[in-house]
C-alpha positions as CSV (number, residue, x, y, z in Angstrom):
1,M,12.9,17.0,-2.2
2,Q,14.1,16.4,2.1
3,V,15.4,13.8,2.3
4,L,14.9,12.3,5.9
5,H,15.6,9.8,8.5
6,T,14.7,10.9,11.9
7,I,11.2,10.9,13.6
8,A,12.3,14.7,14.8
9,Q,13.2,15.6,11.1
10,V,9.7,14.6,10.0
11,R,7.7,16.5,12.6
12,E,9.5,19.3,11.8
13,A,9.0,19.0,7.9
14,R,5.6,18.3,8.6
15,L,4.5,21.7,9.8
16,A,4.7,23.4,6.8
17,F,1.9,22.0,4.9
18,P,-2.1,22.2,5.8
19,R,-3.0,18.5,3.8
20,L,-0.4,15.9,2.9
21,G,-0.6,12.6,1.1
22,L,1.6,9.9,2.5
23,V,2.2,6.8,0.3
24,P,4.2,4.0,2.1
25,T,6.5,2.0,0.9
26,M,9.9,-0.7,0.8
27,G,11.6,0.8,-2.4
28,F,12.6,-0.7,-5.4
29,L,9.9,1.8,-6.4
30,H,8.0,0.8,-10.3
31,A,4.8,2.7,-11.4
32,G,2.2,1.4,-9.2
33,H,4.5,3.1,-6.3
34,L,4.8,6.2,-8.4
35,S,0.8,6.8,-9.8
36,L,-0.1,6.5,-5.7
37,V,2.2,9.9,-5.6
38,E,1.0,11.0,-8.4
39,R,-2.8,11.1,-6.7
40,A,-1.7,11.7,-4.2
41,Q,0.2,15.1,-4.8
42,R,-2.7,15.8,-6.9
43,E,-5.3,15.6,-4.2
44,C,-3.3,16.6,-1.0
45,G,-0.9,19.5,-2.9
46,A,1.9,17.9,-0.9
47,A,3.0,14.2,-0.9
48,A,5.2,12.4,1.4
49,V,6.5,9.2,0.6
50,T,8.4,6.5,3.4
51,I,11.2,3.7,1.9
52,F,11.5,1.9,4.9
53,V,12.0,-2.7,4.1
54,N,9.9,-3.6,7.4
55,P,11.7,-6.5,9.0
56,T,9.1,-7.1,11.8
57,Q,6.5,-8.2,8.8
58,F,9.0,-10.8,7.5
59,S,9.3,-14.2,9.2
60,P,13.5,-15.7,10.1
61,S,12.3,-17.5,6.7
62,E,11.5,-14.8,4.1
63,D,13.2,-12.6,2.3
64,L,13.8,-10.0,4.4
65,D,18.0,-10.1,3.7
66,R,17.5,-10.2,-0.5
67,Y,14.1,-7.9,-0.7
68,P,15.4,-5.7,-3.8
69,R,16.9,-2.8,-2.5
70,D,18.4,0.4,-4.8
71,M,18.1,3.9,-3.1
72,P,20.0,6.1,-5.2
73,R,17.4,5.3,-8.2
74,D,14.2,5.7,-6.2
75,L,15.5,8.5,-4.6
76,R,15.9,10.2,-8.3
77,L,12.7,8.9,-9.5
78,L,11.1,10.6,-6.5
79,G,13.0,14.2,-6.9
80,Q,11.7,14.1,-10.8
81,A,8.2,13.2,-9.1
82,G,8.4,16.1,-6.8
83,V,7.5,15.3,-4.0
84,D,8.1,16.9,-1.4
85,F,10.2,14.6,1.3
86,V,10.8,11.6,1.8
87,F,11.4,9.9,5.0
88,T,14.2,6.7,5.3
89,P,15.1,5.6,8.6
90,Q,16.7,3.1,9.8
91,A,15.5,0.5,11.6
92,M,16.4,1.5,14.9
93,E,15.0,5.0,14.5
94,I,11.2,2.7,14.4
95,Y,12.5,0.2,16.7
96,P,14.3,1.6,19.4
97,P,15.7,-0.7,22.3
98,G,12.7,-1.7,25.0
99,F,10.5,-1.6,21.6
100,D,8.1,-4.4,22.7
101,T,4.6,-3.4,20.8
102,S,2.9,-5.1,18.4
103,I,-1.0,-4.2,17.0
104,D,-3.1,-7.3,16.3
105,V,-6.3,-6.1,13.5
106,G,-8.2,-9.4,14.9
107,G,-10.0,-12.1,11.9
108,V,-8.4,-10.5,8.7
109,A,-5.0,-10.8,9.7
110,R,-4.9,-14.6,9.6
111,V,-6.5,-16.0,6.8
112,L,-5.3,-15.9,3.3
113,E,-1.6,-13.9,3.2
114,G,-2.1,-14.9,7.1
115,A,-2.8,-18.1,7.1
116,V,0.6,-18.7,5.2
117,R,2.9,-16.0,6.7
118,P,1.4,-15.5,10.4
119,V,3.7,-12.7,11.7
120,H,3.3,-10.8,8.4
121,F,0.4,-8.3,9.4
122,A,1.1,-7.8,13.4
123,G,4.1,-6.2,11.5
124,V,2.6,-4.6,8.4
125,A,-0.4,-3.2,10.8
126,T,2.4,-1.9,13.3
127,V,4.9,0.0,11.3
128,V,1.6,1.6,9.5
129,A,0.4,3.0,12.7
130,K,3.8,4.2,13.9
131,L,4.0,6.3,10.3
132,F,0.9,7.2,11.2
133,N,1.8,9.0,14.0
134,I,4.9,10.0,12.9
135,V,3.9,12.2,9.5
136,Q,0.2,12.4,10.1
137,P,-0.8,12.5,7.0
138,T,-4.2,14.0,5.9
139,R,-4.7,11.1,3.4
140,A,-2.4,7.8,2.9
141,Y,-2.4,5.8,-0.1
142,F,-2.1,1.5,-0.7
143,G,-2.2,0.0,-3.9
144,Q,-4.7,-2.8,-4.6
145,K,-2.2,-5.3,-5.4
146,D,-1.7,-6.4,-2.1
147,A,-5.7,-6.4,-0.7
148,Q,-5.4,-8.3,2.1
149,Q,-3.2,-4.9,3.2
150,C,-5.9,-2.5,2.5
151,V,-8.2,-4.5,4.3
152,V,-6.0,-4.8,7.0
153,I,-4.8,-0.8,7.2
154,R,-8.7,-0.4,6.8
155,R,-9.5,-2.2,9.8
156,L,-6.6,-0.4,11.9
157,V,-7.6,3.1,11.2
158,R,-11.4,2.3,11.7
159,D,-10.7,0.6,15.4
160,L,-8.0,2.9,16.5
161,D,-9.9,5.8,15.0
162,I,-7.1,6.9,13.3
163,P,-7.3,10.4,11.7
164,V,-5.9,9.7,7.7
165,E,-8.2,8.6,5.9
166,I,-7.0,5.3,3.6
167,V,-7.1,5.7,-0.5
168,I,-6.8,2.6,-2.7
169,G,-5.0,2.2,-6.4
170,E,-5.8,0.5,-9.0
171,T,-3.4,-2.7,-9.7
172,V,-1.1,-1.0,-12.1
173,R,0.2,-4.0,-14.4
174,E,2.1,-5.0,-17.4
175,D,1.1,-5.0,-20.9
176,D,0.2,-9.4,-20.6
177,G,-1.9,-8.1,-17.1
178,L,1.1,-9.4,-14.5
179,A,1.1,-6.7,-11.9
180,L,3.5,-4.6,-10.8
181,S,5.3,-5.8,-8.0
182,S,8.9,-5.5,-6.9
183,R,9.6,-9.0,-6.2
184,N,9.3,-9.3,-9.7
185,S,12.9,-8.4,-10.8
186,Y,13.5,-12.1,-8.7
187,L,11.6,-13.8,-12.0
188,T,13.8,-16.0,-14.3
189,P,12.6,-15.4,-18.1
190,E,10.5,-18.7,-18.5
191,Q,8.8,-17.7,-14.8
192,R,7.9,-13.9,-15.7
193,A,6.4,-15.9,-18.7
194,A,4.4,-17.9,-16.3
195,A,3.8,-15.9,-14.0
196,T,1.5,-14.1,-16.6
197,V,-1.1,-17.5,-15.4
198,L,-2.2,-15.5,-12.3
199,Y,-3.9,-12.3,-14.3
200,R,-5.6,-15.3,-16.5
201,A,-7.0,-17.0,-14.0
202,L,-8.2,-13.7,-12.2
203,C,-10.1,-12.6,-16.0
204,V,-11.7,-16.0,-16.5
205,A,-13.3,-15.5,-13.1
206,R,-14.5,-12.0,-13.9
207,D,-15.7,-13.2,-16.7
208,E,-17.5,-16.1,-15.4
209,F,-19.1,-14.1,-12.6
210,A,-20.0,-11.5,-15.1
211,A,-21.8,-14.2,-17.2
212,G,-24.1,-14.6,-14.0
213,E,-22.7,-17.3,-11.8
214,R,-22.2,-16.8,-7.9
215,D,-21.4,-20.2,-6.6
216,G,-17.8,-19.1,-4.6
217,D,-17.3,-22.9,-4.8
218,R,-17.5,-23.5,-8.6
219,L,-15.4,-20.1,-9.3
220,R,-12.7,-20.7,-7.1
221,A,-12.6,-23.9,-8.9
222,I,-12.8,-22.2,-12.8
223,M,-9.5,-19.9,-10.9
224,T,-7.6,-23.2,-9.8
225,T,-8.3,-25.1,-12.9
226,A,-6.6,-21.5,-14.9
227,L,-3.7,-22.1,-12.6
228,L,-2.8,-25.2,-13.2
229,T,-2.5,-24.5,-16.8
230,E,0.6,-23.4,-15.7
231,P,2.6,-26.1,-14.1
232,S,5.4,-24.3,-12.8
233,G,3.5,-22.5,-10.6
234,Q,3.2,-24.3,-7.3
235,I,-0.5,-23.0,-5.6
236,D,-0.6,-21.6,-1.6
237,Y,-5.1,-20.8,-2.5
238,V,-7.4,-19.4,-4.2
239,S,-10.1,-17.5,-3.3
240,V,-13.3,-16.0,-3.9
241,A,-14.1,-13.8,-0.5
242,H,-16.3,-10.8,1.2
243,P,-13.8,-8.3,0.3
244,D,-14.3,-6.3,3.9
245,T,-14.5,-9.1,5.8
246,L,-12.3,-11.6,3.8
247,A,-14.6,-14.6,4.9
248,E,-15.1,-17.5,1.9
249,L,-17.9,-17.0,-0.2
250,G,-20.8,-19.6,-1.1
251,A,-23.5,-17.6,-2.7
252,I,-22.6,-14.5,-3.7
253,A,-24.9,-11.3,-3.2
254,G,-23.0,-8.5,-4.0
255,E,-19.0,-8.3,-4.5
256,A,-15.9,-10.4,-4.2
257,L,-12.5,-10.7,-3.6
258,A,-11.3,-13.1,-6.5
259,S,-7.4,-13.7,-5.1
260,M,-4.6,-15.7,-5.8
261,A,-1.5,-16.5,-4.2
262,V,1.2,-18.6,-6.9
263,R,4.9,-19.9,-6.2
264,F,7.4,-20.1,-8.8
265,G,10.4,-21.6,-7.4
266,P,11.1,-19.8,-4.3
267,T,9.7,-16.2,-5.7
268,R,5.2,-16.1,-4.3
269,L,3.3,-14.1,-6.2
270,I,-0.4,-12.2,-4.8
271,D,-2.6,-10.7,-7.4
272,N,-6.3,-10.1,-7.1
273,L,-9.7,-8.7,-8.9
274,I,-12.9,-7.5,-7.3
275,L,-15.4,-9.3,-8.9
276,R,-18.3,-6.4,-9.0
277,P,-22.2,-7.6,-9.9
């Protein structure tokens, strides 16, 4: 496995692979990331991973400095997984002096996470566009756990005619349903136990939807009631939205994206399920 630090190194390494799957990450890898790596290898024949904690997607009040990092462990896991190369740039490599470009993907970036974290998706879209241009993958792999990010990236690729196929992998969960996330490491044991309420609330909505409930307001209320059974959680939002536009739904005619964000102390967790007829 090659560990590369510069854009020039990546462009040279890329020439060796007719097809390449890319898994962009911020490191502190877990089984969800590794499932994407395995799929990229299986579908493309070769896989690359980027590890970059992107400063432009964090606001000054967010957790950039304390975001969990363990590069030696990450590289060991990726080496064991047989990754072909890993790109681990410094911030100055991605954002050299004078860098002043930002990508705005429009309305899908301004609701839900975007309403709470207004700089977030401009940072995500910009760094992902740069990584696509640097690595030039055949396919790029992202996890469904970050559902809005997936919508934003698909819109980015569509609108800018970027020749990368976006592949979304299912959310990987602990046995008790908690979605794997690097930020789970922030939770105290008590908060970790309480955090399972997110998946329980989503499952209640899923079950009601399967039983025929098609009223978005009713489903949002059902999830909110379920979340309120865990008093240590502070709800940021509860949503039942169109899976492509992220517009909140009243009467639901097809699929819907049920999602939520809940804080446990200083730690903010997100989760979602796609409701399918």
